[in-house]
ChimeraX commands (.cxc) that place a marker at each C-alpha (Angstrom):
marker #1 position 109.99,127.83,106.51 radius 0.5
marker #1 position 112.94,128.25,108.92 radius 0.5
marker #1 position 113.51,125.52,111.47 radius 0.5
marker #1 position 115.76,125.55,114.54 radius 0.5
marker #1 position 117.45,122.35,115.71 radius 0.5
marker #1 position 120.59,121.58,117.71 radius 0.5
marker #1 position 123.70,120.70,115.74 radius 0.5
marker #1 position 124.02,117.39,117.58 radius 0.5
marker #1 position 120.42,116.45,116.74 radius 0.5
marker #1 position 121.02,117.29,113.08 radius 0.5
marker #1 position 124.08,115.02,113.12 radius 0.5
marker #1 position 122.11,112.23,114.84 radius 0.5
marker #1 position 119.53,112.43,112.07 radius 0.5
marker #1 position 122.26,112.28,109.42 radius 0.5
marker #1 position 123.89,109.32,111.18 radius 0.5
marker #1 position 120.52,107.51,111.31 radius 0.5
marker #1 position 120.07,107.63,107.55 radius 0.5
marker #1 position 120.52,104.32,105.74 radius 0.5
marker #1 position 123.36,103.93,103.25 radius 0.5
marker #1 position 122.70,105.82,100.05 radius 0.5
marker #1 position 120.05,108.13,101.52 radius 0.5
marker #1 position 122.07,111.27,100.83 radius 0.5
marker #1 position 122.26,110.20,97.18 radius 0.5
marker #1 position 118.48,109.67,97.08 radius 0.5
marker #1 position 117.84,113.11,98.56 radius 0.5
marker #1 position 120.34,114.74,96.21 radius 0.5
marker #1 position 118.79,113.04,93.17 radius 0.5
marker #1 position 115.23,114.00,94.12 radius 0.5
marker #1 position 116.18,117.64,94.68 radius 0.5
marker #1 position 118.65,117.85,91.79 radius 0.5
marker #1 position 121.52,118.74,94.15 radius 0.5
marker #1 position 125.03,117.41,94.51 radius 0.5
marker #1 position 125.59,114.80,97.22 radius 0.5
marker #1 position 128.17,117.12,98.81 radius 0.5
marker #1 position 125.54,119.86,99.10 radius 0.5
marker #1 position 123.28,117.47,101.03 radius 0.5
marker #1 position 126.23,116.45,103.23 radius 0.5
marker #1 position 127.03,120.14,103.84 radius 0.5
marker #1 position 123.42,120.63,104.99 radius 0.5
marker #1 position 124.08,118.07,107.73 radius 0.5
marker #1 position 127.25,119.79,108.92 radius 0.5
marker #1 position 129.80,118.87,106.28 radius 0.5
marker #1 position 132.19,121.47,104.95 radius 0.5
marker #1 position 133.16,120.45,101.42 radius 0.5
marker #1 position 132.42,123.66,99.56 radius 0.5
marker #1 position 134.66,122.77,96.61 radius 0.5
marker #1 position 132.15,120.15,95.41 radius 0.5
marker #1 position 128.97,121.31,97.16 radius 0.5
marker #1 position 127.34,124.51,98.30 radius 0.5
marker #1 position 125.91,125.73,101.58 radius 0.5
marker #1 position 122.14,125.34,101.86 radius 0.5
marker #1 position 120.95,128.15,104.15 radius 0.5
marker #1 position 122.34,126.62,107.32 radius 0.5
marker #1 position 123.28,129.06,110.10 radius 0.5
marker #1 position 125.07,127.76,113.20 radius 0.5
marker #1 position 125.05,129.63,116.50 radius 0.5
marker #1 position 127.38,128.50,119.33 radius 0.5
marker #1 position 125.73,126.95,122.35 radius 0.5
marker #1 position 125.08,123.73,124.25 radius 0.5
marker #1 position 124.52,120.42,122.44 radius 0.5
marker #1 position 126.71,121.57,119.56 radius 0.5
marker #1 position 124.94,124.88,119.20 radius 0.5
marker #1 position 121.77,125.87,117.42 radius 0.5
marker #1 position 121.29,125.41,113.70 radius 0.5
marker #1 position 118.78,127.56,111.88 radius 0.5
marker #1 position 117.72,125.97,108.62 radius 0.5
marker #1 position 116.28,128.42,106.07 radius 0.5
marker #1 position 114.55,125.52,104.30 radius 0.5
marker #1 position 113.73,122.24,106.02 radius 0.5
marker #1 position 113.03,120.24,102.84 radius 0.5
marker #1 position 116.18,118.13,103.15 radius 0.5
marker #1 position 115.55,117.58,106.86 radius 0.5
marker #1 position 111.95,116.48,106.24 radius 0.5
marker #1 position 113.05,114.10,103.47 radius 0.5
marker #1 position 115.66,112.61,105.81 radius 0.5
marker #1 position 113.08,112.14,108.57 radius 0.5
marker #1 position 110.72,110.46,106.08 radius 0.5
marker #1 position 113.48,108.08,104.97 radius 0.5
marker #1 position 114.26,107.21,108.61 radius 0.5
marker #1 position 110.57,106.58,109.30 radius 0.5
marker #1 position 110.29,104.35,106.21 radius 0.5
marker #1 position 113.33,102.41,107.41 radius 0.5
marker #1 position 111.68,101.89,110.82 radius 0.5
marker #1 position 108.46,100.69,109.17 radius 0.5
marker #1 position 110.39,98.20,107.03 radius 0.5
marker #1 position 112.06,96.78,110.13 radius 0.5
marker #1 position 108.63,96.31,111.76 radius 0.5
marker #1 position 107.26,94.40,108.75 radius 0.5
marker #1 position 107.19,90.61,109.24 radius 0.5
marker #1 position 108.99,88.54,106.62 radius 0.5
marker link #1:1,2 radius 0.2
marker link #1:2,3 radius 0.2
marker link #1:3,4 radius 0.2
marker link #1:4,5 radius 0.2
marker link #1:5,6 radius 0.2
marker link #1:6,7 radius 0.2
marker link #1:7,8 radius 0.2
marker link #1:8,9 radius 0.2
marker link #1:9,10 radius 0.2
marker link #1:10,11 radius 0.2
marker link #1:11,12 radius 0.2
marker link #1:12,13 radius 0.2
marker link #1:13,14 radius 0.2
marker link #1:14,15 radius 0.2
marker link #1:15,16 radius 0.2
marker link #1:16,17 radius 0.2
marker link #1:17,18 radius 0.2
marker link #1:18,19 radius 0.2
marker link #1:19,20 radius 0.2
marker link #1:20,21 radius 0.2
marker link #1:21,22 radius 0.2
marker link #1:22,23 radius 0.2
marker link #1:23,24 radius 0.2
marker link #1:24,25 radius 0.2
marker link #1:25,26 radius 0.2
marker link #1:26,27 radius 0.2
marker link #1:27,28 radius 0.2
marker link #1:28,29 radius 0.2
marker link #1:29,30 radius 0.2
marker link #1:30,31 radius 0.2
marker link #1:31,32 radius 0.2
marker link #1:32,33 radius 0.2
marker link #1:33,34 radius 0.2
marker link #1:34,35 radius 0.2
marker link #1:35,36 radius 0.2
marker link #1:36,37 radius 0.2
marker link #1:37,38 radius 0.2
marker link #1:38,39 radius 0.2
marker link #1:39,40 radius 0.2
marker link #1:40,41 radius 0.2
marker link #1:41,42 radius 0.2
marker link #1:42,43 radius 0.2
marker link #1:43,44 radius 0.2
marker link #1:44,45 radius 0.2
marker link #1:45,46 radius 0.2
marker link #1:46,47 radius 0.2
marker link #1:47,48 radius 0.2
marker link #1:48,49 radius 0.2
marker link #1:49,50 radius 0.2
marker link #1:50,51 radius 0.2
marker link #1:51,52 radius 0.2
marker link #1:52,53 radius 0.2
marker link #1:53,54 radius 0.2
marker link #1:54,55 radius 0.2
marker link #1:55,56 radius 0.2
marker link #1:56,57 radius 0.2
marker link #1:57,58 radius 0.2
marker link #1:58,59 radius 0.2
marker link #1:59,60 radius 0.2
marker link #1:60,61 radius 0.2
marker link #1:61,62 radius 0.2
marker link #1:62,63 radius 0.2
marker link #1:63,64 radius 0.2
marker link #1:64,65 radius 0.2
marker link #1:65,66 radius 0.2
marker link #1:66,67 radius 0.2
marker link #1:67,68 radius 0.2
marker link #1:68,69 radius 0.2
marker link #1:69,70 radius 0.2
marker link #1:70,71 radius 0.2
marker link #1:71,72 radius 0.2
marker link #1:72,73 radius 0.2
marker link #1:73,74 radius 0.2
marker link #1:74,75 radius 0.2
marker link #1:75,76 radius 0.2
marker link #1:76,77 radius 0.2
marker link #1:77,78 radius 0.2
marker link #1:78,79 radius 0.2
marker link #1:79,80 radius 0.2
marker link #1:80,81 radius 0.2
marker link #1:81,82 radius 0.2
marker link #1:82,83 radius 0.2
marker link #1:83,84 radius 0.2
marker link #1:84,85 radius 0.2
marker link #1:85,86 radius 0.2
marker link #1:86,87 radius 0.2
marker link #1:87,88 radius 0.2
marker link #1:88,89 radius 0.2
marker link #1:89,90 radius 0.2
view
């Protein structure tokens, strides 16, 4: 299902991911890590592919239309899990 988000928000989500999260997403979806990075605004098409990301110029970095939000939803789940772990008492 297509999803629209600003480019800057997409980058904030990527920057909020814990170390190694792009590898986890790539492994679960059987994609290259560079493909996952390209989804979040990277541009290494020698090692990865584009994942149905369309960028339109505009405020806040422009609008990004994602043809498939699977990677985005996985990233948001990982961020939420990270927040829950921080809340857990030792």
